[in-house]
N, C-alpha and C positions, 0 to 999 in steps of 0.2 A: 323685841321688834314686833311689827304688826302681825306676824304669824302666831303670836300668842293670843290673838283675838279673832272673833268672827262677828260679822255684822248681820243682823236680821231685821225684818220689819217687826215693829213692836206690836204687841197684842194687849188685850184687856188685862192680862195677868201682870203686865208691866206698869199699870196705872200708878200704884203707890210709889214705885221707884222713880218714874218720870216726874211725878209731882214733887217729890223730895229733891230731885236734881234741879228742877225749875226754880224752886224756892231758894236753893243754895246758890244757883247761878245769879239770881237777882241780888242776893247779898254780896257776892264777890264782885260782880261786874258793875253794879251801880249803888252799892251800899243801901239797897232798898229792901224793905220788909213787905212782902205781898201776902194777901189773904189766902190761906191754904184752901179754903172752900171754893173761892173763885178760881184759883189755879186748877183745882181738881175738876171743876166744871169745864174749864177751858180744854184741858188735856182730854177729858172724857169725850167732849164734842168731836175732837179730831179722831180719837180711836173709834168712835161710833160712825163717823162719816168722813171718808177720805177726801171729799170735796172741801172740807173745812181745813184739814191738815193731815199730813202723813208723818209717822214717827218711825225712827230706826233706833235700835240699841246695839251696843257693842258688849259682847260677853267675853270674859277671859276664858282660858282653857278649862278652868274648873267650873264654868257655868255661871259665874257671878256677873251681873250686869254692872258695868263700870263706866258707861258713857251713854248718852242719848243725844239725839238731834231731831229736828222736825223741819218740814218744808210746807210753806203755803204757796199757793199759786196766784199770780196776778195776770189778768188778761191785758194784752196790748192791742188796741185797735189799730195802731200805727203799723204793727208787724203781724197782726192776725195770729198771734201765738201767746203762749204763757211764759212769763218769767217765773222762775222758781226761787223763792226767798228762803234762805236757810235761817232757821230760828232756833233758839234755845239749845245751842250746842254746849254740852256740859260733860266734863271728864272728872271722875273722882280723883282727888289730888294725888294719891299714891300711884296712879296710872298715867299721869301727865309726863310728857317728854319721851314717850315710847312710840311715837308715830301714829297715835290714834286720831289726831286731828286730820292728818293726811289720809288715813284709811277711811274715816267717815266721809270726808269731802270727796274722795275718789269714788266711793259708792254712790253718793248723791250725784256726782258728775255723770257717771254711767247711766243711772236711772233717769236723769233729766234728758240725756241724749236719746235714750231709747224711747222716751215719751215725746220726743220732738220739741222739747222746751227751747226757748230762745237763748237763755243763759241762766247761770246761777248768780244770785245776788244775795247780799247780806248787809247788815249794818252792825256796827259795834259802837259802844259808848266811847266818846272821844278820850276819856281818861283810861280806857282799858288798853293800854299800850301793848301788853303781852298778847292779847287776842289779835290786835291789828297786825302785829308782826307775824304771828302764826298764819293768819290769812294771807298775808303777802307771800310768805314762803310757799303757800299752796296755790299761788297763781292769781290771786285776787288783786285788783288794783282799785285805787280811789276813783269813784265815779264823779262826773261833773254835775252832781245834784246836791242840794241841801235838803235834808228831811225837815219838814216844818209840821207843826201840830197846832190844833185849836181844840182845847178841852171842851167836852160836852157835858161833863159832870166832874165833881171833885172826888178824889179818892179817899 
């Protein structure tokens, strides 16, 4: 159960682990291979500057980091506040199904409330049914928006 784990803010010592988790998440969630150097720069930017992103990790009782997540903030001029977007939530396969999704999202919920955020938001690839169902169990619902993109460069 969740008592087996503790959640803490990530630090620079977690860089390698978070990069590894992020690369694995891309493979599992979207069957995508990402450039490890680019992902490293992205994670490092957030660890260096909380205005870019904030990271949390879950540790098992033996001190092993077994999950991570991050949040980026989006300003709303309509509501004069920040939405917190949950990103890059990853749990090591052997630790899935033990309540870690709920534990991580509850910590983010409390942190967002304490910071005066408007709400927590996230997106999941439409083919990632397992993640979508887990988020629904945690109180998330489908928003009335469609995410659209216009590429500025090719990957």
